[in-house]
Every structure is written in C-alpha cells, then in structure tokens.
N, C-alpha and C positions, 0 to 999 in steps of 0.2 A: 143352165149354165156350163163354162165355154172349161174343155177339160185346158189341165194345162201346158198339154202339149197345144193346144190350136194357140193359146197366148205369148207363147212364146213365138210361137211364125209370125204371129198378127207384128209383138216387137221387130223382130227381126225386120220384116217389111218395113217398119218405118226404119229401122236404120240404128233401134239401139240395140245393143248387142249385149246377152247377160252374163253377172262377171259368176261363173261355174264354181273359180278359184273361193271367190268369196263364199258362195251359198256349200262348198265344202269343206271350207273350214269355220261355217258354221255348224256344221250335220244336219243340212237342211236338206245336201246329197250326201252319198256314197261314195264316188268320186265323182270324175271333170271325168268328158268327153274322150278325152288323152289318156286317160285311166290312175290317177293320182290322188292320193288319197288323201285325208284328213291329215297326214304323218307327213306326205308330202312335201306342204308347203309349208312358206315362214315371207314375213315382211324383208323385205329389203332396207336399206336406208332412211328409201322414199316415202314409207309405210304402203309401197307394192306386193300385193302378195305373190312371187315368187316361187319355183321349183327347188326343191334342195340341194338338187343333182348338177343343175345352169347355175346358180353362185356358186358352189362352190367352184367347177370349171370356170365361171369367169374369174372368182378371186386368183387358182392356180396361175391359168394364162396370165392373167397381169405381173405376179411373182415371175412367173420362166422370162416374159419379153421386157424384163430388163428394166420398168421403168420408177419400179418402187423408189429407187434412191433418189433420183432427181423431181421425183415427187416428194416428199422426206426433202430434198434441200429446197426446192420454192415456199416448202413452207415455214419452214425456218427464215427463209428472207423477204419472204412477203407475192414476191413476184420472179418473173422469170426476164433479166437484164438482157439486155442486147447487146448482138455478138461482141467481140473485140474488145468490151467497154473492163475495164478492174472487177469491179461487180460483177460482171460476168466468169470470170476467170476463180475467183470468189465463188460460187457457185458449181464451177465444176469442182471445186478442190474439198467443197461439201457434199457433194454428191458420188466423190468415188473414195470417201470416206466411209458411206451410207455403205459402198460395193459398190461403184459404178464401174466397166470396167475404163 
C-alpha cells in the first residue's frame, strides 16, 4: 500500500493540486504547508477558502483606495454611465454624497 506522501507526489505529477486549505478546514490536517491552521481560514463570497488575514487586508485596501463610494453609486444606478452625459453627472453626484473626493 502506498503512503499518503507517495499518493500526493503521484497526483502532483499528473497536475492535480492538493487542496490543503480544505483538508485543514475539515481537520484531516493540522495546518497547511504555509502554516495556516483551521482558525486562520474562512470562506469568501465566492465560496473559496482563503486566509482571514489576506481577506481582511483586501477589505482594508478596498476602503483605503476610495472605490467604495463609486461602487455604491454604480449599484444604485445599475451601470456606469458614459462620460459627458446627464446620467454621468448624476452618478458622480451620488458618489460624492457617499464620500468620494
């Protein structure tokens, strides 16, 4: 019988990548090769397993770069209007009300 290590090596040769985060989340492994434990992993909006720290860093970057007001305005109108139109001025006004510069 082949060991788990040998099975993993064979799978890697075939191009199959082991999902370490899933195995850690299900507690069949203690941690990923990078050192993430079960408490350091969460699911994002797309149902992918991601690091909590990386997810938080992405959320901070999104707030810091100033895109949030424009996203809110786009959700309110439903699309980003073409520049120079009346709808574009409306969209910009909504974004400014939400905190855009």
